[in-house]
N, C-alpha and C positions, 0 to 999 in steps of 0.2 A: 484644247482639251484640259479640263480642270484636273484630271487625275495626274497628268504629267507636270502640272504647275508646281514649282519648288515650294511655294508657301503651302499649298494643299498637301504635299507629301510630308512636310514638317508637322503640320497640324494633325494629319492622320497618324503619324508616328507618335506624336505626343499623346494623342488620345488612346492609342494602343497601349503604350507604356503605362499610362495612368489607369486604364482598365485592368491591366495585369496586376498592378499594385493593389488595386481595390479587391480583386479576386483573391490575392494572396492574404490580404488582411482578413477577409471573410473566412477563408480556410483556417487560418491560425485561430481566429475567434471560435470557430466551431470545434476545433481540436481541444482548445482550452475548456470550453463548456462541457464536452464529453468527458474530459479528465476530471473536472470538478464533480460532475454527476457520479462518476464511478467512485471517487473518493468518498463522497457523502454516503452513497449506498453501502460501501464497504464499512464505513464508520458505524452506520446504523446496524449492520449485520454483526459487527464486532461487539457493540454494546449489548445487543439482544443476546448474543451467544454468551457473553460474560454474565449477564443477569441469569440466564438459564443455568449456567454452571454453578453460580453462587447458590441459587435455590436448590439445585440438585444436591450439592454438598451439605447444605443445611439440613435438608430432609434426611440424607444418609446419616448425618451426625445424630439427629434426634431419634432416628430409628435405632441406631446402635445404643444410644442412651437408654431407650426403653427396653431393649433386649438385655443389656448388661445391668439394668436397674441402677444406673448411675446418672449423676447430673453433668458430669464432665468427661467421662471416659470416651464416649463416642466422638466428641469434638477433638480429644487428644489423638485418637486413632486416625481420624481423617486428616488432622494437621500433619502427623508423622508421615502418612502416605503421600500427602502433597509435597512435603519436603523431600522425600525420596524421589518422587517423580521429577521435581524441579532439578534435583542433583543429576539424575540420569540424563535429562534433556540438556542440561548445561554441558555435561561431559561430551555428549554427542554433537552439540552445536559448536563447541569451542574450536575445533579444527576448521569448520566452515567460516567462522569469523576471522580466523587468521589467514585464510586462503587468499583474499584480495591483496594482502601485504606481499605474499609470495609472488603474485603476478606483477605487482609494481616493482619488486626487486629484480625480476627477470627482465622487465622492460628497461630498467636502469642499467643492467649488465650489458644489454645489447647496444646501448648508446655509447 
């Protein structure tokens, strides 16, 4: 019987391990490709969103300039509003940025 032949068992085991390694390589490659696709799509979406926001703010600034009959006041108002929004976002996000350090400190205390 060829199935019970020691050389045949070793060959079959070798082929089985080799096949499993190839399957693992293909799975890892597919995961990497999926991740790259998601990153590229998110990048395109982020760039498109940023361009939309820039044009929206420029339009708002020009509209305020026309209403206020000024060449710069609309841009100044929009800039100040953006500064306030950035400040509020920074204050809200700052605790979240420091939170991972807290988790690391807790892990170190446990050891």
